[in-house]
C-alpha positions, 0 to 999 in steps of 0.5 A: 499499499505505502509503495502504491502511495509513493508511486501515485506521488511521484506520478503526480509530481512529474506531471506538475513539473511537466506542466510547469515546463510547458506552460507559456508565460503570460504576455507582458503588460505594456502601457498605451496611450492615444495619439491625440490632436491638441495644441503643441508649443515647441520650446528650446530649453537651455541655460544662459546668464543675465547682465546690464545692458549699460554698466561700468567697472570702476578700477583703482588708479593707484595702489594702496590699502583700502581704508574704508568701503562706503557702499554695499552690494546692491546700493544705488549710488549717483554719479560722483559717489564715493565707493571706497577710500584708500589709505590717505595718512601721508596725503592728510599730512601733505595737506596740513602742511600746505594749509599751515604755509598758506596761513603763514604767508597770508599772516605776512600779507596782512602785516604788510597791509597793516604796515607803515609807522604805527602813529601815522597809520593810526592817524590815517585810520582815524582821519578815514573813519571820520571822513566815512562818518561824514560821508554817510551822513551827507548821503542821507542829507542829500537824499532828503533834500532830494525828496523835499525838492520834489515837494518844492520844499527845498532849493537846487542850491541846497542839494548842490551845495551838499554834493559839492561837500560830498566830492570834497570828502571823497577826494580827501578820503582817496588821498588818505587811502593812497598815503596809507597804501604808500607806507608798505613797499610795493616790492615787499608786497609783490614778494609776498603775494607770489609766495602765497600763490606758490603756497596755495598751488602746492595746497591745491596739489595736496588736496588733489592727491587727497581726493585721488584716495577716494575712488568714485563712480562715474556714473549712476546705477546700482552696485551689483559687484563689490569684489573688495573689502576694508583692508585688502590692498589693490594695484592700478587697474584692479576692479573695485566695483561693477555699476550698472542700470538694472532696470533692463537686462540683457540675457545671453543664452547658450544654444547648442549649435545643432539647435541654432536652426530653430532660432529666429529674431523676435521669437518669445523668450521666458527667462526663469531663475533657480534662485527665486522659483516661480517668477518668470521675465519675458522677452524676445530674441534681438540678436542672434549669434555671429559665431560658434564658441567652445563652452566646456564640452559644448559648441554654442551660439549666444542668442541675446534677449532683453528682458524688463526687470522691475524692482531689480529682482533678477541679479546681474550675473544671475545664471538663469534658465531660458525657453525659446518658443520656436513654434505653435501648432493649434491643432497638431497630431502628438504622442509622448516622447516616451512612445518614440524609439530609434532603430537602424536609423528610423523612428519607431512607434509600437502601435497596438493591433488587436492583442499585438503590437506593430512597429510603425515607422513614423515622421515627426515634425516639432516638438515640446518638452514632452511631446512631439508632432507627428506628421506621417505614420499614425492616425488619431485614436490609434494606441502607441506603446509607452516604452519601458525597460521591457523589450517589444518587437513587432508582432509580440502579444502584449496585455493593454494597460491604457 
């Protein structure tokens, strides 16, 4: 009896093994999507850089250690505004010495102006003061008589007598002033004035050297690049700051050489910046590249666009993302790019026919980031396989996952 049971078990196990060996695996599951008509926007996506349209670099014209930085990055400055001050201790000392020399010579001239014999000078000054008082009084009387004369309350002779007295006093004052000037030797005064001009010229030169220690901007704008800091040492020609107008920016868009044929003037451009997700800046292609240049492993042309930048939100020098809209179709026959395969130099799409797939050669037109236009090879409503790691072949039986 046991032997019989063992025989049954062995026969059953062998049959199961044979069944498993001969059983065909189920057909693979494949996801399909329908070929549809819909609007299609073809965009070229790449990267680039933003820079001011109008800007000026400010460079050092002398060597020195930076004593003070007067601005911060992002500051709005007027033309002539100070940016940094270099160490100016020697220049300030030179100005102080020149000012002292000017003051000394001015004092010498003042002494010469007040020169001559002391007693005679005092007498002359007293006489001049008295004559000035009398002259002022006569001028008031003449004015008063003039008003009375208009009212016929005074005579012309009264007014003329007063005017004659004023003329005599004026003549006496002029004579006294000439006598006072003669008390100082004219050659001494000329020599002193020459020394004053020399001292003033030295002071002007010292002030000019001191002013050159302050590096200023020649244009108004925003400080968008400030590579220096207090304490650093600069040489002539070193960059101090970049000043520019950031209300509008020039966007340099790096387009790979094979894609340049899609780019034309006035195509819409959309710019984004990773530093501020969700914000966009728009413009149009306004300049095409004039040459192909190497950028790392890429061969690119630099396409340019102008974008408005209210509030200066997009910083100059920012690395940007750019989308150039190269075409727009209102009703294109489209499929997702995941359905497209390349085989033996042909463009292939696997189409569902019953329970099998059929390899169909297609011709494509414009494309967006996710979809491509089908010019020929497919019709609206057909189902195209979404490609995965699962290999497909024409005539293969599949299970539909739509």
